[in-house]
VMD Tcl script that builds the backbone (N, CA, C; Angstrom):
set m [mol new atoms 216]
animate dup $m
set s [atomselect $m all]
$s set {name element resname resid chain x y z} {
  {N N UNK 1 A 49.185 204.845 110.884}
  {CA C UNK 1 A 49.382 204.459 109.505}
  {C C UNK 1 A 50.503 205.300 108.903}
  {N N UNK 2 A 51.470 204.682 108.271}
  {CA C UNK 2 A 52.514 205.409 107.578}
  {C C UNK 2 A 53.764 205.662 108.390}
  {N N UNK 3 A 53.719 205.492 109.698}
  {CA C UNK 3 A 54.904 205.664 110.520}
  {C C UNK 3 A 55.296 207.117 110.717}
  {N N UNK 4 A 56.499 207.318 111.254}
  {CA C UNK 4 A 56.978 208.662 111.569}
  {C C UNK 4 A 57.091 209.568 110.350}
  {N N UNK 5 A 57.425 209.011 109.202}
  {CA C UNK 5 A 57.629 209.825 108.006}
  {C C UNK 5 A 56.317 210.381 107.457}
  {N N UNK 6 A 55.196 209.778 107.797}
  {CA C UNK 6 A 53.908 210.229 107.279}
  {C C UNK 6 A 53.196 211.189 108.222}
  {N N UNK 7 A 53.715 211.383 109.408}
  {CA C UNK 7 A 53.055 212.261 110.362}
  {C C UNK 7 A 53.027 213.698 109.845}
  {N N UNK 8 A 51.904 214.361 110.019}
  {CA C UNK 8 A 51.724 215.770 109.655}
  {C C UNK 8 A 51.933 216.048 108.164}
  {N N UNK 9 A 51.607 215.090 107.328}
  {CA C UNK 9 A 51.704 215.290 105.879}
  {C C UNK 9 A 50.329 215.115 105.261}
  {N N UNK 10 A 49.993 215.979 104.360}
  {CA C UNK 10 A 48.735 215.883 103.636}
  {C C UNK 10 A 49.002 215.389 102.227}
  {N N UNK 11 A 48.100 214.585 101.728}
  {CA C UNK 11 A 48.186 214.136 100.346}
  {C C UNK 11 A 47.528 215.174 99.458}
  {N N UNK 12 A 48.230 215.566 98.408}
  {CA C UNK 12 A 47.715 216.544 97.459}
  {C C UNK 12 A 47.748 215.908 96.070}
  {N N UNK 13 A 46.618 215.945 95.397}
  {CA C UNK 13 A 46.534 215.418 94.036}
  {C C UNK 13 A 46.250 216.576 93.100}
  {N N UNK 14 A 47.149 216.782 92.138}
  {CA C UNK 14 A 46.975 217.799 91.109}
  {C C UNK 14 A 46.673 217.054 89.821}
  {N N UNK 15 A 45.560 217.396 89.193}
  {CA C UNK 15 A 45.176 216.665 87.996}
  {C C UNK 15 A 44.857 217.575 86.830}
  {N N UNK 16 A 45.127 217.064 85.648}
  {CA C UNK 16 A 44.833 217.781 84.415}
  {C C UNK 16 A 44.066 216.861 83.466}
  {N N UNK 17 A 43.231 217.459 82.646}
  {CA C UNK 17 A 42.672 216.765 81.492}
  {C C UNK 17 A 43.477 217.235 80.298}
  {N N UNK 18 A 44.084 216.288 79.599}
  {CA C UNK 18 A 45.003 216.614 78.517}
  {C C UNK 18 A 44.389 216.180 77.189}
  {N N UNK 19 A 44.507 217.050 76.192}
  {CA C UNK 19 A 44.075 216.743 74.831}
  {C C UNK 19 A 45.326 216.730 73.971}
  {N N UNK 20 A 45.748 215.556 73.561}
  {CA C UNK 20 A 46.990 215.395 72.805}
  {C C UNK 20 A 46.679 215.111 71.336}
  {N N UNK 21 A 47.559 215.552 70.444}
  {CA C UNK 21 A 47.335 215.260 69.026}
  {C C UNK 21 A 47.449 213.764 68.769}
  {N N UNK 22 A 46.616 213.221 67.882}
  {CA C UNK 22 A 46.609 211.762 67.658}
  {C C UNK 22 A 47.899 211.243 67.030}
  {N N UNK 23 A 48.639 212.081 66.339}
  {CA C UNK 23 A 49.855 211.635 65.675}
  {C C UNK 23 A 51.105 211.774 66.522}
  {N N UNK 24 A 50.960 212.046 67.818}
  {CA C UNK 24 A 52.115 212.223 68.693}
  {C C UNK 24 A 52.934 210.934 68.745}
  {N N UNK 25 A 54.268 211.037 68.794}
  {CA C UNK 25 A 55.118 209.828 68.774}
  {C C UNK 25 A 54.880 208.867 69.928}
  {N N UNK 26 A 54.350 209.335 71.066}
  {CA C UNK 26 A 54.143 208.440 72.202}
  {C C UNK 26 A 52.810 207.695 72.148}
  {N N UNK 27 A 52.026 207.886 71.110}
  {CA C UNK 27 A 50.743 207.198 71.004}
  {C C UNK 27 A 50.971 205.765 70.567}
  {N N UNK 28 A 50.187 204.808 70.964}
  {CA C UNK 28 A 49.062 204.946 71.879}
  {C C UNK 28 A 49.539 204.991 73.336}
  {N N UNK 29 A 48.805 205.696 74.166}
  {CA C UNK 29 A 49.128 205.803 75.585}
  {C C UNK 29 A 48.464 204.671 76.357}
  {N N UNK 30 A 49.095 204.296 77.473}
  {CA C UNK 30 A 48.539 203.280 78.359}
  {C C UNK 30 A 48.479 203.851 79.782}
  {N N UNK 31 A 47.703 203.237 80.639}
  {CA C UNK 31 A 47.559 203.724 82.008}
  {C C UNK 31 A 48.837 203.553 82.822}
  {N N UNK 32 A 49.788 202.792 82.336}
  {CA C UNK 32 A 51.065 202.602 83.045}
  {C C UNK 32 A 52.103 203.643 82.637}
  {N N UNK 33 A 51.782 204.493 81.663}
  {CA C UNK 33 A 52.738 205.487 81.163}
  {C C UNK 33 A 52.791 206.711 82.069}
  {N N UNK 34 A 53.896 207.424 81.965}
  {CA C UNK 34 A 54.060 208.717 82.631}
  {C C UNK 34 A 54.239 209.768 81.542}
  {N N UNK 35 A 53.718 210.966 81.798}
  {CA C UNK 35 A 53.832 212.075 80.858}
  {C C UNK 35 A 54.276 213.322 81.610}
  {N N UNK 36 A 54.813 214.287 80.881}
  {CA C UNK 36 A 55.188 215.566 81.478}
  {C C UNK 36 A 54.152 216.597 81.037}
  {N N UNK 37 A 53.473 217.203 82.023}
  {CA C UNK 37 A 52.455 218.210 81.778}
  {C C UNK 37 A 52.914 219.494 82.461}
  {N N UNK 38 A 53.136 220.539 81.668}
  {CA C UNK 38 A 53.592 221.836 82.197}
  {C C UNK 38 A 54.836 221.686 83.071}
  {N N UNK 39 A 55.738 220.807 82.654}
  {CA C UNK 39 A 56.998 220.615 83.358}
  {C C UNK 39 A 56.925 219.706 84.567}
  {N N UNK 40 A 55.774 219.079 84.800}
  {CA C UNK 40 A 55.581 218.213 85.959}
  {C C UNK 40 A 55.340 216.789 85.472}
  {N N UNK 41 A 56.086 215.824 86.030}
  {CA C UNK 41 A 55.886 214.430 85.650}
  {C C UNK 41 A 54.622 213.902 86.321}
  {N N UNK 42 A 53.730 213.323 85.513}
  {CA C UNK 42 A 52.442 212.830 85.994}
  {C C UNK 42 A 52.222 211.405 85.520}
  {N N UNK 43 A 51.293 210.738 86.181}
  {CA C UNK 43 A 50.888 209.400 85.785}
  {C C UNK 43 A 49.521 209.483 85.119}
  {N N UNK 44 A 49.343 208.707 84.063}
  {CA C UNK 44 A 48.047 208.669 83.391}
  {C C UNK 44 A 47.087 207.865 84.250}
  {N N UNK 45 A 45.918 208.429 84.500}
  {CA C UNK 45 A 44.900 207.742 85.287}
  {C C UNK 45 A 43.690 207.508 84.401}
  {N N UNK 46 A 43.196 206.318 84.385}
  {CA C UNK 46 A 42.064 205.968 83.536}
  {C C UNK 46 A 42.517 205.647 82.123}
  {N N UNK 47 A 41.592 205.208 81.331}
  {CA C UNK 47 A 41.879 204.846 79.942}
  {C C UNK 47 A 41.851 206.083 79.051}
  {N N UNK 48 A 42.887 206.281 78.237}
  {CA C UNK 48 A 42.851 207.389 77.272}
  {C C UNK 48 A 41.708 207.182 76.273}
  {N N UNK 49 A 41.050 208.273 75.920}
  {CA C UNK 49 A 39.940 208.201 74.974}
  {C C UNK 49 A 40.304 208.844 73.647}
  {N N UNK 50 A 40.080 208.120 72.573}
  {CA C UNK 50 A 40.347 208.621 71.230}
  {C C UNK 50 A 39.053 209.194 70.666}
  {N N UNK 51 A 39.080 210.439 70.256}
  {CA C UNK 51 A 37.885 211.086 69.730}
  {C C UNK 51 A 37.522 210.605 68.331}
  {N N UNK 52 A 38.398 209.846 67.699}
  {CA C UNK 52 A 38.103 209.324 66.367}
  {C C UNK 52 A 38.158 210.397 65.288}
  {N N UNK 53 A 37.451 210.151 64.189}
  {CA C UNK 53 A 37.447 211.074 63.056}
  {C C UNK 53 A 36.146 211.861 62.992}
  {N N UNK 54 A 36.251 213.086 62.508}
  {CA C UNK 54 A 35.073 213.925 62.327}
  {C C UNK 54 A 34.245 213.366 61.173}
  {N N UNK 55 A 32.918 213.230 61.346}
  {CA C UNK 55 A 32.089 212.747 60.240}
  {C C UNK 55 A 31.947 213.788 59.127}
  {N N UNK 56 A 32.301 215.034 59.411}
  {CA C UNK 56 A 32.146 216.101 58.430}
  {C C UNK 56 A 33.405 216.332 57.614}
  {N N UNK 57 A 34.565 216.299 58.288}
  {CA C UNK 57 A 35.820 216.603 57.592}
  {C C UNK 57 A 36.740 215.398 57.441}
  {N N UNK 58 A 36.536 214.369 58.261}
  {CA C UNK 58 A 37.401 213.193 58.201}
  {C C UNK 58 A 38.721 213.366 58.949}
  {N N UNK 59 A 38.944 214.544 59.556}
  {CA C UNK 59 A 40.193 214.753 60.284}
  {C C UNK 59 A 40.131 214.073 61.647}
  {N N UNK 60 A 41.296 213.656 62.117}
  {CA C UNK 60 A 41.395 212.987 63.409}
  {C C UNK 60 A 41.250 213.985 64.541}
  {N N UNK 61 A 40.519 213.597 65.573}
  {CA C UNK 61 A 40.388 214.415 66.771}
  {C C UNK 61 A 41.496 214.082 67.757}
  {N N UNK 62 A 41.523 214.759 68.883}
  {CA C UNK 62 A 42.587 214.535 69.861}
  {C C UNK 62 A 42.383 213.242 70.642}
  {N N UNK 63 A 43.421 212.871 71.374}
  {CA C UNK 63 A 43.338 211.799 72.346}
  {C C UNK 63 A 43.240 212.487 73.711}
  {N N UNK 64 A 42.226 212.154 74.483}
  {CA C UNK 64 A 41.976 212.788 75.778}
  {C C UNK 64 A 42.362 211.815 76.885}
  {N N UNK 65 A 43.083 212.343 77.897}
  {CA C UNK 65 A 43.400 211.501 79.046}
  {C C UNK 65 A 43.563 212.368 80.291}
  {N N UNK 66 A 43.442 211.721 81.441}
  {CA C UNK 66 A 43.634 212.389 82.726}
  {C C UNK 66 A 45.042 212.088 83.208}
  {N N UNK 67 A 45.721 213.113 83.712}
  {CA C UNK 67 A 47.068 212.968 84.249}
  {C C UNK 67 A 47.095 213.553 85.652}
  {N N UNK 68 A 47.584 212.778 86.616}
  {CA C UNK 68 A 47.599 213.218 88.005}
  {C C UNK 68 A 49.013 213.175 88.569}
  {N N UNK 69 A 49.289 214.122 89.471}
  {CA C UNK 69 A 50.529 214.125 90.242}
  {C C UNK 69 A 50.139 214.083 91.708}
  {N N UNK 70 A 50.639 213.091 92.422}
  {CA C UNK 70 A 50.310 212.905 93.830}
  {C C UNK 70 A 51.542 213.231 94.659}
  {N N UNK 71 A 51.375 214.101 95.657}
  {CA C UNK 71 A 52.465 214.414 96.578}
  {C C UNK 71 A 51.962 214.249 98.002}
  {N N UNK 72 A 52.880 214.030 98.908}
  {CA C UNK 72 A 52.529 213.930 100.314}
  {C C UNK 72 A 52.410 212.536 100.813}
}
mol reanalyze $m
mol bondsrecalc $m
mol representation Tube
mol addrep $m
């Protein structure tokens, strides 16, 4: 599987859980988007979750999403 170029290569997945401010210019995020996390370009995996508003203060919570970088 994978031919000569894939021989002796391991797949490594580095993933982060990111909490982004709701007013960020790139919102809303989609699973087809790419983001830069700590200087590394990653793909969003799964549906971003919006924490909504606090019932106590009315302030907006963050948008949470998973970002993965696959190498190998």
